[in-house]
N, C-alpha and C positions, 0 to 999 in steps of 0.2 A: 636598371630598375628606374621607372619614371618617378619624378618627384612632382607634386602638384598640390591642389587645394586641400587635400586631406591633412597636410602639415600646417595649414593656416588655422588660426583661432584656437590653438591647443596650448598656448603658453601658460595660462592659468592652471589648467589641469596638470601640465608637465611640472610645474613648480611643486605640486602636491603629490605627484606620483611617487610610489614607494619602491618600485622595481629598481634593481641595481643599475641598469643603464642610465636611468634618470638621476640617480644619486651621483654617478660619474659625470653626467652632463652638467649638473649644477656646479660641481667642483670646477669643471672646465670654464664655465661662465665666470665664476669668481676669479679664476686664474687670469683670464685675459683682461678683465677690468683692473685687476691689481697690478699687472705687469705693464699694461699699455696706456693707462690713463692716470692723470694727476688726481689729487684728492677732490678738487672741484669737479673734474670731469666724471669721476666715479659717482659723485652725488647726483649729477645730472643723469647719468646712465641709469642709476638705480631708480630714479623717479620715472623715467621713460619705460624701463623694463616693467615696472609695477603696473603700468597702464597698457602693457602689451604693445608698445610702440617701438618695436625693434627696428623696423625699417627707418623710422625717423632718427633713432639713436645712431644708426650706422651713417646716415647722411650728415648728422650733426657732428659726430665724432669720427673722423676718418680713420683713426687708429683701429677701429673695430672692423674696418673693411678688409683688413689683411686676413687671409685664410687661417682658420684654426687647423693645425696640422696633426693628423693621426698617422702613425707609422707602424708597420710590421715588417719583419725581415724574412728572408728566404735563403737557405743554404744551397747555393747553386751547384754544389758538388754531387747532388742527387736529384732524383725525379720528384715532382710534387706528390704529396701524400696527404693522409688524413690530418696530420698536424698542420700542414700548410693551409688546409681549409679552415681549421680553428684559428690560426694566426690572423687570417683575413676576416673571419666572421665576427670575432669579438669587438675589434675597433669599429667595424661597420655598424654593429648594433648600437654602440655608444654614439657613434656619429649621427645615426638617424634620430636617436633620442635628443641629441643636441640641436638638431635641425628643428625638431618639433618644439623644443623649449624656446628657441629663438625665432620660431615661425619662419625658418629658412632665410632669415635676413642677413645673418653673419655667415660669410662663405666658409666652406670647409674643404679639406683635401685629405684623401687617404693615400699615403705613399707606400707602395710595396717595394721594398729595397732588396735587391738581389746582391748577396755577398759574393759576386762572381770574380772578385780579385783575390779571393782566398786561394792559398796553395792547395793543390789536390793531394791531401795527406793519405787518404785511404781509397783504394779502388773499390767502387760499388760492386755488389754481387750480381745485380740485375742488369748488367750491360754486356754487350759483346766486345771482342777485341781487347781483352784485358792486358795482353802483352804490350800493345801499343800504348795504352794508358800508363803502364808501368814505366815506359820510357819517358813519359811526360810528367811523372810524379813530381810534386812540389812546385810545379809551375802554376801561375794563376789559371783558374779553370777556363778563362776566356783565351788562354794561350795553349790549352790542351786540345789536341785533335779530337774531333767528334767520333766516338767509336761506332756510331750509327751511319756515318758518312753522309749526313744530310745538311749539316751547317758548317760554318767556318771554324767553329770550336765547340767543345763540350759545353762550355758555359752558355754559348748562344743557343745550343740545342735545348738545354734545360730552361733557359729563359723563355724560349718560344713555347715550350710545354707549360711553363707556369702561366703565361699570359692566356693561352688557350684554355687552361684549366679554370682560371679565374673568370674568364669571359663566359664560359659555359654555365657558370652559376650566377651570372648577372652582377658581379661585383663592379662597383664604380671606383676606379683607382687611377693613380698616376704611377707608372712604372719607372723605377730608377735603377741604374746599374752602377755598382761600386767601381768597376773599371772606368766607366764613362765619367763619373763624378770626380775621381782622382785625376784622370788624364786631362779632363777639360779645364782643370784649375778651380773647380767649384769648392774644393776642400783646401786650396792652397793657403788661404788666410788662416784657417784654423791650424793647419799643419805647421806653419811658421810660428804661431802662438805656442803650440806644444813644444817646438824647438826652443823658444825663448824661455819657457817655463818648465824645461826638462827636469830640473831638480825637484820642483814641486810635484810633478807627475810621478817621479820615481819615489818620492816620499810617501805617496799614497799607495803605489803599487807594490813596492818591495815587501812591506810587512804581510802582504797577502800570499807570498810565495814561499816555497821551500828554500832551504839554504843553498842547495846546488843551483837552483833556477835563479836565485837572486844574484848570483855571481856574474851572470852573463845577460841578465834581462835588460831590454830596451823597449820603450813603447813603439819604436820604429822597426819594421821588418823590411830591410832593403831587398830590392829585386836585383839579382846579380846581372850586371851588364854583359857578363860572359856566358852564363848558362840560362838566364831568364827565369831562374828559380827564386821562389820566395824564401829568404834565409832567416833562420833564427840566429842572428849574429849580434854580438855586443856592439854597442856604439862606443868606439874608442876615441873619437874626436868630434867636436861640434864647432861650427862657425855660424853664429847667429847672423852676422852681417851678410855673409854669402848665402845663408839659408841651406847649409849642407851638413851632412854627417859623414864620418869616416868609419869604415868597418872592415874586418878581414873577409875577403871573398872566399869562395870555396877552395881556391888554390892557396889560400893563406896570404895573398897579396893585399895590402891595405888599399882600399878603394874609397874615393870620395864621390858622393852623389848628392844632388839637390833633394830635399824632402818634398819638393813640389812636382807637379806635372806627371804623377803616376810612377815616379822612380822608386817610391817606397809605399808601403801600406802600413796601417797601424795594427798592433795587437788588438784582440777583439774587445777588451774592456775600454781601452782608450779609443778604439774605433767607434764603439757605441756612443761614447761621450762626444766625440768629434762630430758624428752624424747628427746627434741631437742639437749640438751647437750650431753647425753650419746650416742645417735645414730648419732650425727653430721649431723643433718638434714639441707639440703640446701634450700628446697622449701616446702612451705605449703600454700594451698589455704583455705580460710575460708569465711564465710558469713559476710556481712556488720554489722550484729548485734554483731559480736565478735571483732570489731576493738579495743575497749577498753581493752578487755581481752588479745588480742595479744600484745598490748602496755605494759600491766603489765607483761606478761610472758617474753617479750623481756628484760625488766629491770631485771627480776630475772636471765635470762640467763647471762646477763652481770655481775651481782653480783657473778655469779658462775665462772666468768673468761672465758666465751665462747662467740661465735658470734651468734646472732639470725638468723634464716633462712630468705630468701627472702619471703616476705608475699604478697599474692595476694588476694584482697578482692572482692568478687562478690556480686551482688545485690540478694535480696531474691525473691522467687517465691510467687505470690499472687493467691488467689482462684478467683472464678467468681464474688465475691462481693468485690474484691480488699483487702481482708484480708490476712495477712501473713499465709502461709502454716504451719500447726502445726500437729505434730504426735499425740498429745493428743486430739486435736479437730477432727482429721480425715478428715479435709477438703482438697480440691484439689484432685489430681489424685494419684493413686497407680501405681507402675510399671506394675502390671498385667493388669490394665485398659488401660494404654497406648499401651501395646503390643497386646491387643485385636483389637485395631483400627489402629495401625501404626507400621512401622518397627523400630527395634532398631536404625537404621541409622538416622531416622527422629528425634528420641529422642536425640541422640548425637548431631545432628545438632542444635536442639533447646537449648540444654545445651551450645553449643559453641557460639551461636549468642549473641552479645552485653552483655557480662557478667557483665558490670557495670550498666546495666539498669534493673529495676524491670520488671518482665514478668508474665503474667497470666499463670497459669498452670491448664487449664481446658480442657474439651473434645473438645471444639470448636476450639482450637489452632492446633489440630492434622492435619486436612486436609491442612491447609495453610503451616504448617511446612513441611509436606510431599512433597507438590508441590515445595516449595522453595528448599528443598534438591535435588529433581529431576532436577530442573533447574541448580543448581550449579554442580551437577554430570555431566550433559550433557556438560556444559561449560568446566569442568575439563578434560573430555575425549577428547574434541576437542583440548584443549591446549596441552595435552599430545601427541596427534598424531602429532601436529605441532612442538613438541620439545620445547615448551615455558615453561621452568622451572620456570621462575620468576612469570608468571601469575598463575601457578599451586599452588605455595606455599601460596599465599594469598587467595586461593579458600577454602571456608569452607569444601567442600567435601574432599579435600586433608587431612585435619585434622580429619574429621569423620572417614576416612578409614586408618588413621595413615600412610599416604604416599603410600598406596597400593590399589588404587581404582580398582573396577571391570572394565572389558573390555567394558561393555555396561550398559546403564541405562534402563529406561522404555520408550517405544515409545508412551505410553498413560499416561496422567496425572492422578493423583488421583481424582481430581475434575471431570474430564470427566468420569472416572469409576463410581463415585458416581451417576452422572446423568444418565449414561447408566443403572445402576442397577435400578434407580428410574423409568425411562421410560419403561424399558423392564420387570419390576417386576421380576428381576432375583434373585432367592433365592438360587442358587447354582453356583459354579464356572463353572460347565459344561455349564449351560445356558449362562453365561457371555462370556465364550470362544467361543460360537457359533457366537456371534456378533464380537468378537475380530478377529477371524479367517477370517471373511469376509472383515474386514478392513485391516488386515495384512495377506495376503495370505501366507500360509506356516508356520505361527507362531504357536507355541505350548507351553504348559507350560514348557517343557524341554528346548526349545530354548530361552524362555523369562522368566527366573526364577524370576526376580524381579517383572515383571508385574504380574506373577501368584501369588506371595505373596500379592501384592497390591490388586488383585481382591478379595482375601479372606478378607482382612482388609476392603475393600469398602462395601462388603456385610454386615459385622458385624456393621459397622458404620451406614449404611443406616437403617438396621433393628432397631437399638437401639435409633437413634437420628433423622434421617431425616424423616423416614416414620411416626412416631408419630406426627411430627410437620408440615406435609404437609398441606397446605391450598390453594386449587385451587380457582380461582375467574373467573367470567365471563369477557369477553373482552368488552372494550368500543366500541362505534361505529367506532371510528378511528382505533382501534386495529383490530376489526373484518374485516374491509375493507382491511387493510394491510395484514392480515393473509390469506385472500382469494387470494389476489394478490401473496403472497408467495407460496401458493399451486400451482397456475398456473405456476409460475417461476420454481418451483421444478420439476413439471411434464414435463416441456420443456427442462430440462437439458439433455445433452447427456449421454449415459450410461457410467459409470465409472468416472464421474466428481469427481475431488478431493476436499479435504476440502477447499482449497483456492478459487476454483471456486464457491463453494457453499456459502462461507462466503461473497464473492463479491455480489452475488445475494441478500442475506439477507440484506446486507448493503444498496444496491441500493433501495430495497423495502422500508426500513425505511426512507431513504432520500426522496423518492418520496411521501411518506405518510405524510411528514411534521413533523416528530418527532423532538422536540427540548428540551433538548439535545438528541442526537441520542441514548445515553445509555438507555433512557426511552423506546425505542423500544425493546431493548434486555431484559430489566427488565420485560416488558410485556410478552415476549415469555416465560421467566422462570416462571413467576407467573401463567400464564394461562395454559401452557403446562406441567409444572413440579411441580407446587404447592410450589414454593420457590422463594426467592427474588434474588438469585444469581445462576450463573451457569458457565459452561465452554465456550470456544469459540464455538459459535453455529454451525459454518460450520464444525468443527471437530466432534461435536456431531452427526450431520446429516450423515456425512460420515461413522461413525462407527455404528450408529443405523440403517442406511439404508434410502434412499430417500423415498421409498414406505411406510415404517413404519412411517416416520416422517409426511408424507402427511396424513396418516390414523390417527395419533395422533392429528394433527391440526383439522381435520374434527370432531373427537370425542369431542374435546374441544369446538368447535364452536356449536356443537349440545347439549352442556351442560352435556355430559355423564361423564366427569371427575369430575365435581362438585357433580353429583348425586352419583357417586361411592364413 
């Protein structure tokens, strides 16, 4: 995603912006000035920041030139999924807010860290050659053979999938492998520090464990020199001078190995803390279910003499039964399923919205999320044209597009497209565009690329979800009389009547027929004519579907043909 002049000149508005990414960005700016600068330097930085002179501040105070590090993790024992998208999306949103706050003068870095040195504890359900994986169980995933036969290891396969996945969404990131960081020596200094402060780490960890686990727990997971497996073995001896631990290998023989150079890895909470310390991570977002783990890892970081990152906790996604989304259960949506029915922008919008509130992640949220995104995008484009930077920065679409929104949105809502597909029984985009072109003279898929993409999503969603659930009903006597009146009103409309004029006629017919509340009239139209309980603004539907076709649709419904069909 390109960065450019749209991030310049926004610092004043960013200081006042109320959206959650800017709240986090301001906390981050406070963090780096507190940790990197002396009292006198902080005063100077504050004075320069207040004037929007961030580039000058970085030139004057070299400590500010070190990148602010955002981090997210990936479990390399499985393929990338919807949660992976969210893990990368949230820090990217905060990172972009920080760039706007500091006018892109202070460098930033997003590290996507693959936990590919973890032992393969569970064989995934969605891979071939499970028997081969079973033979490699408990080895680091970068030592497990690739069941697809494409890469040197299962970890390498999943890492390649991860990078292709992130690249397809335009994420800007630095990839890091746990295997590489351990084996290259990048973690050696922290590993030796943990060895030296072993008792302090144990004092933090043991109270969090059950009695049986406490008896054998060690922050170090040795990798057996004999079998190559990651072992849950107790540390029965330590030599700080030599930098080694002693443990019982799988055959029971006591074995001494260095804690450096990739001969051991850390249990996950100490590993998290070591990573934050070694990579000097400033920001990490995690789910509400990891609040206690973050607290424990923070204590370990402090025991290592470092400062924990700013933590942002988001609520979890729930499935249609209000159960927590789980990879092992396979409930909820996959990334492929969302992208069959909705644009990536709508998914990012859904991830952005209300991160502190639990949200359902099921098929029926896609149309609403898509239309809300389109409404926000339209509002953002208007504010951008008006030069209203302050309003732009608190618009979700600004964050969805990382400060670089498109020049135009979609002139037709997703819900309207769904109902057009339903009424016209349009099975291809070409059929759908025949109606769209009548409503928007001169419009083409090339001139309206977002609308064209939405048309494809609408057809998929209709075929898979709307069509199987359609239930037409006969009108009541009151509804029949009102629909006959509506037919007469529609036939009397002047040629070329717009959506607003049509909506007024529909509204007046409902009032005259005595519907109370008036929304019962619109519900009747949707249920009798479209076979569903909700729909778009009816005047807009008629304008795009065509007055004559709408009249014919009403007459077919009144004749009972829709129920029969």
